[in-house]
N, CA and C atoms as an extended XYZ file, in Angstrom:
597
Properties=species:S:1:pos:R:3:atomname:S:1:resname:S:1:resid:I:1 pbc="F F F"
N         9.386      -11.740       26.482 N   MET     1
C         8.600      -11.657       25.011 CA  MET     1
C         8.915      -10.906       24.353 C   MET     1
N         9.243      -11.045       23.127 N   LYS     2
C         9.068       -9.882       21.889 CA  LYS     2
C         7.760       -9.557       21.448 C   LYS     2
N         7.269       -8.288       21.461 N   GLU     3
C         5.891       -7.852       21.160 CA  GLU     3
C         5.741       -8.182       19.605 C   GLU     3
N         4.511       -8.752       19.556 N   ALA     4
C         4.326       -9.316       17.954 CA  ALA     4
C         4.064       -8.028       16.886 C   ALA     4
N         4.705       -8.408       15.874 N   ARG     5
C         4.795       -6.936       14.812 CA  ARG     5
C         3.297       -6.560       14.835 C   ARG     5
N         2.927       -5.280       14.310 N   LYS     6
C         1.650       -5.009       14.406 CA  LYS     6
C         1.310       -4.102       12.515 C   LYS     6
N         2.499       -3.842       12.083 N   ILE     7
C         2.409       -3.170       10.732 CA  ILE     7
C         3.069       -4.281        9.830 C   ILE     7
N         2.423       -4.016        8.496 N   LEU     8
C         3.169       -4.870        7.554 CA  LEU     8
C         2.946       -4.010        6.406 C   LEU     8
N         3.802       -3.871        5.551 N   ILE     9
C         4.121       -3.252        4.467 CA  ILE     9
C         4.188       -4.160        3.276 C   ILE     9
N         3.177       -3.384        2.331 N   ILE    10
C         3.095       -4.286        0.862 CA  ILE    10
C         2.943       -3.270       -0.297 C   ILE    10
N         4.240       -2.921       -0.712 N   GLY    11
C         4.195       -1.893       -1.772 CA  GLY    11
C         4.876       -2.057       -3.301 C   GLY    11
N         4.770       -1.366       -4.033 N   GLY    12
C         5.275       -1.594       -5.325 CA  GLY    12
C         4.688       -0.605       -6.344 C   GLY    12
N         5.166       -0.601       -7.272 N   PRO    13
C         4.615        0.387       -8.514 CA  PRO    13
C         3.077        0.334       -8.735 C   PRO    13
N         2.526        1.472       -8.875 N   SER    14
C         0.972        1.562       -9.246 CA  SER    14
C         0.488        0.437      -10.441 C   SER    14
N        -0.221       -0.121      -10.019 N   GLY    15
C        -0.750       -1.264      -11.100 CA  GLY    15
C        -0.179       -2.879      -10.866 C   GLY    15
N         0.748       -3.099      -10.053 N   VAL    16
C         1.332       -4.068       -9.622 CA  VAL    16
C         0.259       -4.793       -9.069 C   VAL    16
N        -0.598       -4.643       -8.630 N   GLY    17
C        -1.687       -5.289       -7.724 CA  GLY    17
C        -1.585       -5.528       -6.417 C   GLY    17
N        -0.890       -4.510       -5.835 N   GLU    18
C        -0.648       -4.616       -4.159 CA  GLU    18
C        -2.236       -4.703       -3.566 C   GLU    18
N        -3.076       -4.158       -4.059 N   SER    19
C        -4.088       -3.382       -3.293 CA  SER    19
C        -5.020       -5.315       -3.430 C   SER    19
N        -5.192       -5.947       -4.426 N   THR    20
C        -5.561       -7.088       -4.676 CA  THR    20
C        -5.045       -8.196       -3.903 C   THR    20
N        -3.719       -8.089       -3.458 N   ILE    21
C        -3.069       -9.058       -2.805 CA  ILE    21
C        -3.172       -8.508       -1.612 C   ILE    21
N        -3.327       -7.473       -1.128 N   THR    22
C        -3.591       -6.909        0.153 CA  THR    22
C        -5.157       -7.912        0.922 C   THR    22
N        -5.945       -7.685       -0.364 N   ASN    23
C        -7.448       -8.070        0.082 CA  ASN    23
C        -7.421       -9.522        0.041 C   ASN    23
N        -6.196      -10.426       -0.557 N   GLY    24
C        -6.363      -11.898       -0.359 CA  GLY    24
C        -5.623      -12.205        0.946 C   GLY    24
N        -4.718      -11.429        1.335 N   ILE    25
C        -4.343      -11.946        2.677 CA  ILE    25
C        -5.196      -11.462        3.622 C   ILE    25
N        -5.974      -10.510        3.747 N   ILE    26
C        -7.225       -9.970        4.644 CA  ILE    26
C        -8.170      -11.118        4.731 C   ILE    26
N        -8.691      -11.403        3.364 N   LYS    27
C        -9.449      -12.825        3.372 CA  LYS    27
C        -9.160      -13.813        4.031 C   LYS    27
N        -8.179      -14.324        3.919 N   LYS    28
C        -7.413      -15.340        4.395 CA  LYS    28
C        -7.430      -15.136        6.075 C   LYS    28
N        -6.860      -14.020        6.433 N   TYR    29
C        -6.583      -14.052        7.639 CA  TYR    29
C        -7.088      -12.557        8.363 C   TYR    29
N        -8.400      -12.560        8.869 N   PRO    30
C        -9.145      -11.422        9.018 CA  PRO    30
C        -8.691      -10.584       10.140 C   PRO    30
N        -7.536      -10.806       10.938 N   ILE    31
C        -6.951      -10.203       12.026 CA  ILE    31
C        -6.370       -8.912       10.974 C   ILE    31
N        -6.018       -9.100        9.786 N   PHE    32
C        -5.227       -7.996        9.100 CA  PHE    32
C        -6.284       -7.335        8.702 C   PHE    32
N        -5.856       -5.749        8.466 N   SER    33
C        -7.045       -4.642        8.057 CA  SER    33
C        -6.022       -3.747        6.975 C   SER    33
N        -6.302       -3.159        6.146 N   ARG    34
C        -5.685       -2.294        5.499 CA  ARG    34
C        -5.905       -1.117        5.865 C   ARG    34
N        -4.611       -0.044        6.080 N   LEU    35
C        -4.823        1.269        6.537 CA  LEU    35
C        -5.310        2.196        5.204 C   LEU    35
N        -6.593        2.667        5.583 N   THR    36
C        -7.082        3.664        4.770 CA  THR    36
C        -6.257        4.855        4.523 C   THR    36
N        -6.006        5.131        3.212 N   THR    37
C        -4.617        6.339        2.888 CA  THR    37
C        -5.757        7.530        2.888 C   THR    37
N        -5.228        8.930        2.984 N   ALA    38
C        -5.300        9.997        2.588 CA  ALA    38
C        -4.999       10.225        1.430 C   ALA    38
N        -5.702       11.088        0.393 N   THR    39
C        -5.026       11.455       -0.976 CA  THR    39
C        -5.857       12.783       -1.503 C   THR    39
N        -5.328       13.507       -2.516 N   THR    40
C        -6.003       14.529       -2.762 CA  THR    40
C        -6.499       13.968       -4.153 C   THR    40
N        -6.056       12.833       -4.739 N   ARG    41
C        -6.709       12.818       -6.125 CA  ARG    41
C        -8.074       12.651       -5.986 C   ARG    41
N        -8.918       12.621       -7.351 N   SER    42
C       -10.278       12.486       -7.194 CA  SER    42
C       -10.750       10.736       -7.330 C   SER    42
N       -12.031       10.544       -6.632 N   PRO    43
C       -12.090        9.297       -6.739 CA  PRO    43
C       -12.731        8.706       -8.209 C   PRO    43
N       -12.431        7.126       -8.380 N   ARG    44
C       -12.408        6.803       -9.210 CA  ARG    44
C       -13.824        6.188       -9.137 C   ARG    44
N       -14.161        5.486      -10.389 N   LEU    45
C       -15.722        4.947      -10.279 CA  LEU    45
C       -16.130        4.121       -9.122 C   LEU    45
N       -16.692        4.164       -8.337 N   LYS    46
C       -16.987        2.944       -6.959 CA  LYS    46
C       -16.302        3.163       -5.988 C   LYS    46
N       -15.160        4.113       -6.077 N   GLU    47
C       -14.675        4.097       -4.759 CA  GLU    47
C       -15.469        4.913       -3.723 C   GLU    47
N       -15.003        4.929       -2.426 N   ARG    48
C       -15.962        5.393       -1.349 CA  ARG    48
C       -15.043        6.140       -0.355 C   ARG    48
N       -15.483        7.357       -0.045 N   ASP    49
C       -14.706        7.954        0.635 CA  ASP    49
C       -14.783        7.119        2.194 C   ASP    49
N       -13.375        7.110        2.898 N   GLY    50
C       -13.307        6.459        4.170 CA  GLY    50
C       -13.467        5.007        3.975 C   GLY    50
N       -13.536        4.612        2.976 N   ALA    51
C       -13.455        2.921        2.589 CA  ALA    51
C       -12.299        2.872        1.782 C   ALA    51
N       -12.093        3.271        0.822 N   ASP    52
C       -11.016        2.664       -0.397 CA  ASP    52
C       -10.065        3.915        0.093 C   ASP    52
N       -10.280        5.439        0.457 N   TYR    53
C        -9.595        6.302        0.734 CA  TYR    53
C        -9.966        7.342        1.452 C   TYR    53
N        -9.547        8.237        1.968 N   TYR    54
C        -9.942        9.470        2.773 CA  TYR    54
C        -9.686       10.600        1.580 C   TYR    54
N       -10.482       11.147        0.881 N   PHE    55
C       -10.538       12.038       -0.253 CA  PHE    55
C       -10.765       13.165        0.318 C   PHE    55
N        -9.414       14.295        0.057 N   PHE    56
C        -9.298       15.252        1.049 CA  PHE    56
C        -8.760       16.710       -0.319 C   PHE    56
N        -9.265       17.456       -0.050 N   SER    57
C        -9.035       18.865       -0.785 CA  SER    57
C        -7.323       18.847       -0.460 C   SER    57
N        -6.594       19.631       -1.303 N   ILE    58
C        -5.270       19.693       -1.308 CA  ILE    58
C        -5.192       20.908        0.212 C   ILE    58
N        -5.622       21.901        0.479 N   GLN    59
C        -6.030       22.580        1.373 CA  GLN    59
C        -6.506       21.880        2.943 C   GLN    59
N        -7.347       20.884        2.568 N   LYS    60
C        -7.415       19.948        3.850 CA  LYS    60
C        -6.521       19.042        4.136 C   LYS    60
N        -5.875       18.443        3.051 N   PHE    61
C        -4.709       17.475        3.560 CA  PHE    61
C        -3.703       18.280        4.281 C   PHE    61
N        -3.134       19.679        3.896 N   LYS    62
C        -2.206       20.530        4.291 CA  LYS    62
C        -2.787       20.912        5.819 C   LYS    62
N        -3.708       20.911        6.117 N   ASN    63
C        -4.271       21.030        7.389 CA  ASN    63
C        -3.993       19.839        8.417 C   ASN    63
N        -4.406       18.852        7.804 N   GLU    64
C        -4.275       17.461        8.538 CA  GLU    64
C        -2.663       17.324        8.960 C   GLU    64
N        -1.819       17.431        7.942 N   ILE    65
C        -0.449       17.742        8.340 CA  ILE    65
C        -0.049       18.560        9.569 C   ILE    65
N        -0.771       19.732        9.285 N   LYS    66
C        -0.195       20.838       10.517 CA  LYS    66
C        -0.996       20.301       11.819 C   LYS    66
N        -1.957       19.377       11.633 N   LYS    67
C        -2.725       18.758       13.036 CA  LYS    67
C        -1.959       17.818       13.570 C   LYS    67
N        -1.370       17.188       12.793 N   GLY    68
C        -0.393       15.729       12.890 CA  GLY    68
C        -1.271       14.653       12.858 C   GLY    68
N        -2.214       14.530       12.227 N   ASN    69
C        -3.090       13.771       11.588 CA  ASN    69
C        -2.246       13.012       10.244 C   ASN    69
N        -1.626       13.448        9.527 N   ILE    70
C        -1.100       13.033        8.263 CA  ILE    70
C         0.688       12.575        8.959 C   ILE    70
N         0.641       11.597        9.029 N   ILE    71
C         2.035       11.148        9.863 CA  ILE    71
C         3.033       10.967        8.648 C   ILE    71
N         2.982       10.730        7.825 N   GLU    72
C         3.877       10.566        6.465 CA  GLU    72
C         3.210       10.686        5.659 C   GLU    72
N         3.544       11.241        4.335 N   HIS    73
C         3.396       11.623        3.072 CA  HIS    73
C         3.934       11.856        1.833 C   HIS    73
N         3.525       11.622        0.474 N   THR    74
C         4.600       11.942       -0.677 CA  THR    74
C         3.437       13.196       -1.517 C   THR    74
N         4.368       13.657       -2.253 N   TYR    75
C         3.678       14.553       -3.181 CA  TYR    75
C         3.867       13.925       -4.625 C   TYR    75
N         3.305       13.311       -5.246 N   VAL    76
C         3.748       12.961       -6.598 CA  VAL    76
C         3.430       14.053       -7.765 C   VAL    76
N         4.569       14.331       -8.217 N   LYS    77
C         4.913       15.648       -8.988 CA  LYS    77
C         4.034       15.801      -10.459 C   LYS    77
N         4.115       14.458      -10.927 N   ASN    78
C         3.750       14.326      -12.356 CA  ASN    78
C         2.197       14.193      -12.362 C   ASN    78
N         1.576       13.807      -11.021 N   ARG    79
C         0.156       13.706      -11.098 CA  ARG    79
C        -0.613       14.805      -10.330 C   ARG    79
N         0.235       15.499       -9.623 N   ARG    80
C        -0.064       16.620       -8.768 CA  ARG    80
C        -0.874       16.303       -7.811 C   ARG    80
N        -0.611       15.163       -6.995 N   VAL    81
C        -1.503       14.509       -5.981 CA  VAL    81
C        -0.770       14.148       -4.673 C   VAL    81
N        -1.213       14.452       -3.543 N   TYR    82
C        -0.322       14.005       -2.263 CA  TYR    82
C        -1.304       12.704       -1.830 C   TYR    82
N        -0.523       11.920       -1.116 N   TYR    83
C        -0.887       10.626       -0.654 CA  TYR    83
C        -0.158       10.886        0.866 C   TYR    83
N        -0.978       10.004        1.870 N   GLY    84
C        -0.188       10.024        3.170 CA  GLY    84
C        -1.098        8.952        4.329 C   GLY    84
N        -0.589        8.941        5.245 N   SER    85
C        -1.011        7.861        6.232 CA  SER    85
C        -2.019        8.988        7.123 C   SER    85
N        -3.068        8.003        7.205 N   PHE    86
C        -4.088        9.075        8.144 CA  PHE    86
C        -3.979        8.383        9.551 C   PHE    86
N        -3.572        9.191       10.561 N   LYS    87
C        -3.339        8.855       12.011 CA  LYS    87
C        -4.569        8.273       12.521 C   LYS    87
N        -5.654        8.871       12.589 N   PRO    88
C        -6.747        8.571       13.040 CA  PRO    88
C        -7.103        7.319       12.876 C   PRO    88
N        -7.065        6.554       11.485 N   ASP    89
C        -7.415        5.569       10.731 CA  ASP    89
C        -6.698        4.410       11.447 C   ASP    89
N        -5.103        4.704       11.572 N   LEU    90
C        -4.043        3.895       11.733 CA  LEU    90
C        -4.438        3.537       13.472 C   LEU    90
N        -4.541        4.728       14.334 N   GLU    91
C        -4.988        4.217       15.728 CA  GLU    91
C        -6.150        3.441       16.073 C   GLU    91
N        -7.407        4.123       15.364 N   LYS    92
C        -8.594        3.035       15.303 CA  LYS    92
C        -8.219        1.627       14.963 C   LYS    92
N        -7.565        1.311       14.094 N   LYS    93
C        -7.499       -0.120       13.775 CA  LYS    93
C        -6.429       -0.646       14.790 C   LYS    93
N        -5.666       -0.197       15.122 N   LEU    94
C        -4.561       -0.838       15.849 CA  LEU    94
C        -5.847       -1.078       17.641 C   LEU    94
N        -6.138       -0.058       17.844 N   LYS    95
C        -7.046       -0.328       19.076 CA  LYS    95
C        -7.841       -1.245       19.072 C   LYS    95
N        -8.427       -1.631       17.821 N   ARG    96
C        -9.179       -2.671       17.921 CA  ARG    96
C        -8.807       -4.136       17.487 C   ARG    96
N        -7.519       -4.299       17.616 N   GLY    97
C        -6.726       -5.243       17.588 CA  GLY    97
C        -5.932       -5.754       16.362 C   GLY    97
N        -6.375       -5.005       15.472 N   TYR    98
C        -5.860       -5.482       13.928 CA  TYR    98
C        -4.468       -5.579       13.735 C   TYR    98
N        -3.950       -6.165       12.673 N   ASN    99
C        -2.827       -6.081       12.280 CA  ASN    99
C        -2.905       -5.197       10.820 C   ASN    99
N        -2.405       -4.206       10.766 N   ILE   100
C        -2.520       -3.244        9.692 CA  ILE   100
C        -1.395       -3.311        8.568 C   ILE   100
N        -2.050       -3.474        7.364 N   ILE   101
C        -1.259       -3.463        6.088 CA  ILE   101
C        -1.426       -2.100        5.401 C   ILE   101
N        -0.170       -1.805        5.177 N   VAL   102
C        -0.089       -0.547        4.417 CA  VAL   102
C         0.290       -0.731        3.216 C   VAL   102
N        -0.119        0.019        2.213 N   ASN   103
C         0.230        0.038        0.948 CA  ASN   103
C         1.180        1.614        0.584 C   ASN   103
N         2.187        1.744        0.954 N   PRO   104
C         2.948        3.216        0.625 CA  PRO   104
C         3.989        3.259       -0.573 C   PRO   104
N         4.454        4.326       -0.820 N   ASP   105
C         5.769        4.039       -1.450 CA  ASP   105
C         6.918        4.000       -0.617 C   ASP   105
N         8.223        4.369       -1.073 N   ILE   106
C         9.390        4.003       -0.527 CA  ILE   106
C         9.372        5.000        1.012 C   ILE   106
N         8.974        6.213        0.631 N   VAL   107
C         8.895        7.242        1.761 CA  VAL   107
C         7.959        6.687        3.210 C   VAL   107
N         7.090        5.908        2.858 N   GLY   108
C         5.983        5.416        3.878 CA  GLY   108
C         6.718        4.099        4.534 C   GLY   108
N         7.125        3.235        3.405 N   ALA   109
C         7.643        1.830        3.871 CA  ALA   109
C         9.043        2.375        4.892 C   ALA   109
N         9.772        3.370        4.571 N   LYS   110
C        10.869        3.964        5.453 CA  LYS   110
C        10.501        4.443        7.002 C   LYS   110
N         9.318        4.980        6.718 N   TYR   111
C         8.898        5.281        7.705 CA  TYR   111
C         8.305        4.738        9.096 C   TYR   111
N         7.577        3.302        8.386 N   TYR   112
C         6.937        2.388        9.210 CA  TYR   112
C         8.267        1.591        9.620 C   TYR   112
N         8.880        1.169        8.764 N   LYS   113
C        10.225        0.258        9.480 CA  LYS   113
C        10.825        0.946       10.306 C   LYS   113
N        11.294        2.111       10.391 N   THR   114
C        11.740        2.974       11.220 CA  THR   114
C        11.236        3.015       12.554 C   THR   114
N         9.644        3.653       12.524 N   ASN   115
C         8.798        3.719       13.687 CA  ASN   115
C         8.223        2.545       14.020 C   ASN   115
N         7.689        1.629       13.431 N   PHE   116
C         7.043        0.362       13.993 CA  PHE   116
C         7.715       -1.062       13.842 C   PHE   116
N         8.903       -1.097       13.436 N   GLY   117
C         9.470       -2.188       12.879 CA  GLY   117
C         8.535       -2.951       11.998 C   GLY   117
N         8.288       -2.477       11.199 N   ALA   118
C         7.314       -3.133        9.943 CA  ALA   118
C         8.140       -3.712        9.156 C   ALA   118
N         7.664       -5.043        8.787 N   VAL   119
C         8.381       -5.900        7.528 CA  VAL   119
C         8.032       -5.251        6.387 C   VAL   119
N         9.004       -5.197        5.658 N   THR   120
C         8.278       -4.302        4.056 CA  THR   120
C         8.733       -5.176        2.885 C   THR   120
N         7.568       -5.371        2.086 N   ILE   121
C         7.824       -6.344        1.020 CA  ILE   121
C         7.386       -5.508       -0.398 C   ILE   121
N         8.316       -5.416       -1.161 N   PHE   122
C         8.258       -5.241       -2.527 CA  PHE   122
C         7.522       -6.141       -3.465 C   PHE   122
N         6.622       -5.624       -4.116 N   ILE   123
C         5.696       -6.456       -5.279 CA  ILE   123
C         5.884       -5.930       -6.571 C   ILE   123
N         7.059       -6.911       -7.277 N   LYS   124
C         7.508       -6.596       -8.483 CA  LYS   124
C         6.584       -7.394       -9.841 C   LYS   124
N         6.447       -6.575      -10.648 N   PRO   125
C         5.873       -7.198      -11.765 CA  PRO   125
C         6.686       -8.263      -12.710 C   PRO   125
N         6.043       -9.103      -13.422 N   ASP   126
C         6.952       -9.878      -13.896 CA  ASP   126
C         7.459       -8.902      -15.230 C   ASP   126
N         6.512       -8.193      -15.667 N   SER   127
C         6.909       -7.404      -16.909 CA  SER   127
C         6.248       -5.957      -16.763 C   SER   127
N         6.849       -4.557      -17.595 N   LEU   128
C         5.989       -3.826      -17.404 CA  LEU   128
C         4.757       -3.808      -18.223 C   LEU   128
N         4.578       -4.551      -19.475 N   SER   129
C         3.355       -4.994      -19.921 CA  SER   129
C         2.144       -5.722      -19.136 C   SER   129
N         2.316       -6.121      -17.979 N   SER   130
C         1.524       -6.595      -16.907 CA  SER   130
C         1.168       -5.167      -16.282 C   SER   130
N         1.934       -4.350      -15.916 N   ILE   131
C         1.544       -3.209      -15.121 CA  ILE   131
C         0.531       -2.424      -16.006 C   ILE   131
N         1.070       -2.360      -17.569 N   LYS   132
C         0.011       -1.594      -18.603 CA  LYS   132
C        -1.065       -2.176      -18.715 C   LYS   132
N        -1.567       -3.389      -18.554 N   LYS   133
C        -2.640       -4.076      -18.609 CA  LYS   133
C        -3.758       -4.018      -17.468 C   LYS   133
N        -2.744       -3.683      -16.193 N   ARG   134
C        -3.603       -3.642      -15.105 CA  ARG   134
C        -3.957       -2.074      -14.892 C   ARG   134
N        -3.164       -1.383      -15.489 N   GLN   135
C        -3.403        0.332      -15.268 CA  GLN   135
C        -4.729        0.499      -16.476 C   GLN   135
N        -4.716       -0.283      -17.571 N   LEU   136
C        -5.847        0.117      -18.325 CA  LEU   136
C        -7.236       -0.664      -17.834 C   LEU   136
N        -7.073       -1.448      -17.282 N   ALA   137
C        -8.257       -2.503      -16.844 CA  ALA   137
C        -8.707       -1.611      -15.629 C   ALA   137
N        -7.946       -1.097      -14.974 N   ARG   138
C        -8.346        0.068      -13.515 CA  ARG   138
C        -8.705        1.236      -14.026 C   ARG   138
N        -8.468        1.766      -15.195 N   ASN   139
C        -8.593        2.964      -15.353 CA  ASN   139
C        -8.609        3.234      -17.093 C   ASN   139
N        -9.885        2.905      -17.417 N   PRO   140
C       -10.021        2.538      -19.097 CA  PRO   140
C        -9.797        4.129      -19.836 C   PRO   140
N       -10.002        5.014      -18.802 N   GLU   141
C       -10.257        6.445      -19.189 CA  GLU   141
C        -8.718        7.216      -19.404 C   GLU   141
N        -7.718        6.543      -18.803 N   ILE   142
C        -6.473        6.747      -18.612 CA  ILE   142
C        -5.691        7.306      -19.837 C   ILE   142
N        -5.354        8.514      -20.062 N   THR   143
C        -4.442        8.959      -21.318 CA  THR   143
C        -3.493        8.335      -21.615 C   THR   143
N        -2.571        8.164      -22.870 N   THR   144
C        -1.624        7.654      -23.104 CA  THR   144
C        -0.327        8.392      -22.407 C   THR   144
N        -0.604        9.699      -22.225 N   LYS   145
C         0.349       10.313      -21.628 CA  LYS   145
C         0.490       10.280      -20.067 C   LYS   145
N        -0.626        9.915      -19.610 N   GLU   146
C        -0.326        9.520      -18.158 CA  GLU   146
C        -0.044        8.277      -18.150 C   GLU   146
N        -0.359        7.417      -18.984 N   LEU   147
C        -0.069        5.823      -18.914 CA  LEU   147
C         1.561        5.462      -18.748 C   LEU   147
N         2.016        6.471      -19.558 N   ASN   148
C         3.629        6.516      -20.086 CA  ASN   148
C         4.364        6.977      -19.054 C   ASN   148
N         3.577        8.166      -18.367 N   LYS   149
C         4.222        8.589      -17.145 CA  LYS   149
C         4.193        7.339      -15.840 C   LYS   149
N         3.312        6.792      -15.696 N   ARG   150
C         3.329        5.818      -14.787 CA  ARG   150
C         3.991        4.474      -15.138 C   ARG   150
N         3.984        4.278      -16.258 N   LEU   151
C         5.077        2.927      -16.512 CA  LEU   151
C         6.621        3.838      -16.292 C   LEU   151
N         6.835        4.663      -16.556 N   GLU   152
C         8.120        5.502      -16.418 CA  GLU   152
C         8.494        5.573      -14.932 C   GLU   152
N         7.574        5.567      -13.981 N   SER   153
C         7.683        5.841      -12.881 CA  SER   153
C         7.715        4.273      -12.040 C   SER   153
N         7.251        3.220      -12.824 N   ALA   154
C         7.281        1.938      -12.225 CA  ALA   154
C         8.829        1.569      -12.503 C   ALA   154
N         8.992        1.867      -13.771 N   ARG   155
C        10.534        1.461      -14.129 CA  ARG   155
C        11.530        1.813      -13.142 C   ARG   155
N        11.443        3.150      -12.563 N   ASN   156
C        12.186        3.985      -11.735 CA  ASN   156
C        11.992        3.330      -10.327 C   ASN   156
N        10.780        2.841      -10.061 N   GLU   157
C        10.557        2.207       -8.925 CA  GLU   157
C        11.454        1.051       -8.759 C   GLU   157
N        11.277       -0.226       -9.755 N   ILE   158
C        11.810       -1.377       -9.475 CA  ILE   158
C        13.468       -1.225       -9.870 C   ILE   158
N        13.839       -0.268      -10.160 N   LYS   159
C        15.321       -0.129      -10.393 CA  LYS   159
C        15.951        0.729       -9.043 C   LYS   159
N        15.391        1.483       -8.645 N   ASN   160
C        16.297        2.267       -7.617 CA  ASN   160
C        15.574        2.068       -6.004 C   ASN   160
N        14.223        1.713       -6.101 N   GLU   161
C        13.665        1.870       -4.445 CA  GLU   161
C        13.573        0.412       -4.226 C   GLU   161
N        13.475       -0.783       -5.092 N   ALA   162
C        13.069       -2.140       -4.557 CA  ALA   162
C        14.249       -2.702       -3.631 C   ALA   162
N        15.351       -2.423       -3.682 N   LYS   163
C        16.406       -2.657       -2.898 CA  LYS   163
C        16.439       -2.311       -1.444 C   LYS   163
N        15.474       -1.423       -1.433 N   TYR   164
C        15.337       -0.959        0.163 CA  TYR   164
C        14.620       -1.681        0.962 C   TYR   164
N        13.700       -2.296        0.365 N   TYR   165
C        12.625       -3.694        0.873 CA  TYR   165
C        13.207       -4.971        1.591 C   TYR   165
N        12.791       -5.033        2.553 N   ASP   166
C        13.014       -6.439        3.230 CA  ASP   166
C        12.895       -7.742        2.341 C   ASP   166
N        12.102       -7.871        1.701 N   TYR   167
C        11.480       -9.100        0.576 CA  TYR   167
C        11.231       -8.376       -0.636 C   TYR   167
N        11.414       -9.119       -1.738 N   ILE   168
C        10.968       -9.086       -3.216 CA  ILE   168
C        10.276      -10.042       -3.606 C   ILE   168
N         9.009       -9.850       -4.288 N   ILE   169
C         8.067      -11.065       -4.601 CA  ILE   169
C         7.740      -10.723       -5.782 C   ILE   169
N         7.844      -11.249       -6.938 N   ILE   170
C         7.482      -10.921       -8.425 CA  ILE   170
C         5.947      -11.673       -8.472 C   ILE   170
N         5.116      -10.675       -8.498 N   ASN   171
C         3.800      -11.078       -9.018 CA  ASN   171
C         3.139      -11.424      -10.323 C   ASN   171
N         3.587      -12.865      -10.781 N   LYS   172
C         3.524      -13.098      -12.233 CA  LYS   172
C         1.802      -13.120      -12.603 C   LYS   172
N         1.519      -12.662      -13.963 N   GLN   173
C         0.396      -12.378      -14.676 CA  GLN   173
C        -0.074      -13.995      -14.459 C   GLN   173
N        -1.851      -13.527      -13.800 N   GLY   174
C        -2.446      -15.044      -13.511 CA  GLY   174
C        -2.095      -15.887      -12.754 C   GLY   174
N        -0.646      -15.611      -11.766 N   ARG   175
C        -0.406      -16.414      -10.466 CA  ARG   175
C        -0.847      -15.871       -9.374 C   ARG   175
N        -1.789      -15.157       -8.929 N   LEU   176
C        -2.114      -14.203       -7.828 CA  LEU   176
C        -2.099      -15.299       -6.819 C   LEU   176
N        -2.761      -16.447       -6.726 N   ASN   177
C        -2.334      -17.558       -5.115 CA  ASN   177
C        -0.976      -17.651       -4.957 C   ASN   177
N        -0.161      -18.120       -5.763 N   ASP   178
C         1.175      -18.160       -5.751 CA  ASP   178
C         1.883      -16.847       -5.024 C   ASP   178
N         1.405      -15.773       -5.514 N   THR   179
C         1.956      -14.692       -4.683 CA  THR   179
C         1.544      -14.355       -3.313 C   THR   179
N         0.392      -14.387       -2.987 N   ILE   180
C        -0.309      -14.676       -1.978 CA  ILE   180
C         0.525      -15.604       -0.632 C   ILE   180
N         0.535      -16.970       -1.431 N   LYS   181
C         1.271      -17.839       -0.879 CA  LYS   181
C         2.397      -17.410       -0.278 C   LYS   181
N         3.299      -16.724       -0.998 N   GLN   182
C         4.614      -16.258       -0.687 CA  GLN   182
C         4.664      -15.388        0.444 C   GLN   182
N         3.617      -14.345        0.247 N   LEU   183
C         3.547      -13.553        1.422 CA  LEU   183
C         3.178      -14.156        2.439 C   LEU   183
N         2.078      -15.294        2.469 N   ILE   184
C         1.753      -15.614        3.915 CA  ILE   184
C         2.963      -16.228        4.632 C   ILE   184
N         3.842      -17.309        3.894 N   ASN   185
C         4.991      -17.961        4.243 CA  ASN   185
C         5.989      -16.485        4.930 C   ASN   185
N         6.037      -15.183        4.330 N   ILE   186
C         7.037      -14.521        4.944 CA  ILE   186
C         6.040      -13.851        6.150 C   ILE   186
N         4.754      -13.769        6.309 N   ILE   187
C         4.027      -13.189        7.606 CA  ILE   187
C         4.705      -14.355        8.757 C   ILE   187
N         4.118      -15.529        8.388 N   LYS   188
C         4.502      -16.540        9.393 CA  LYS   188
C         5.914      -16.958       10.139 C   LYS   188
N         6.709      -16.552        9.052 N   LYS   189
C         8.142      -16.162        9.199 CA  LYS   189
C         8.323      -15.387       10.456 C   LYS   189
N         7.759      -14.127       10.233 N   GLU   190
C         8.234      -12.635       10.609 CA  GLU   190
C         7.455      -12.797       11.895 C   GLU   190
N         6.638      -14.090       12.131 N   LYS   191
C         5.978      -14.064       13.361 CA  LYS   191
C         4.791      -13.049       13.944 C   LYS   191
N         3.873      -12.664       12.757 N   TYR   192
C         2.851      -11.744       12.928 CA  TYR   192
C         1.856      -12.626       13.481 C   TYR   192
N         1.130      -12.228       14.537 N   SER   193
C        -0.057      -12.667       15.191 CA  SER   193
C        -1.215      -13.003       13.846 C   SER   193
N        -1.689      -14.133       14.131 N   LEU   194
C        -2.791      -14.556       13.086 CA  LEU   194
C        -4.152      -14.902       13.967 C   LEU   194
N        -4.034      -14.412       14.884 N   LYS   195
C        -5.155      -14.662       15.537 CA  LYS   195
C        -5.541      -13.347       16.540 C   LYS   195
N        -7.222      -12.586       16.305 N   ARG   196
C        -7.358      -11.002       16.460 CA  ARG   196
C        -7.475      -11.241       18.219 C   ARG   196
N        -7.293      -10.389       19.119 N   ASN   197
C        -7.567      -10.054       20.083 CA  ASN   197
C        -8.651       -9.052       20.303 C   ASN   197
N        -9.884       -9.588       20.674 N   GLN   198
C       -10.914       -8.709       20.750 CA  GLN   198
C       -11.017       -7.525       21.708 C   GLN   198
N       -11.169       -6.371       21.502 N   TYR   199
C       -11.143       -5.218       22.573 CA  TYR   199
C       -12.579       -4.995       22.544 C   TYR   199
């Protein structure tokens, strides 16, 4: 019997709503848990270290790479920030019997598809104005220059990277539940376990 999949990739441009969608899946099926990503960016208001992200200095991040604890990572040049998968968090959650949802960029998506047989899902916005609204709602202090950089990055991801994912789902503004339903249909189709084994 084929072993059930354990890693699910939900990716997309920053501000598309992948974190909200991920939380919706976890609420519906508690067997899923989100991988807590490591980053060198500063925490936003109400973000907690070890829960929302592991917040590392650049030096510590590079040291964790050398120790083998960052198993894949990306450097976002226009923001001077590193993001990566923290192996201890992944191993801990897999050992506890969870399916893991990871919200990486294309580098991480390819890594998990190759090494874990993950199904990869790209969340596409219905328009760039939707991305703009979510970015402003999430970070009202964002500068116009930074916002424009993120919108340009989103445009490039949609054009150049979405084609490498197994599935593409459009997250329409105000239709979050429909997006989550589409994802659940894919999860069932791809035969992810929906009941957690307690260890």
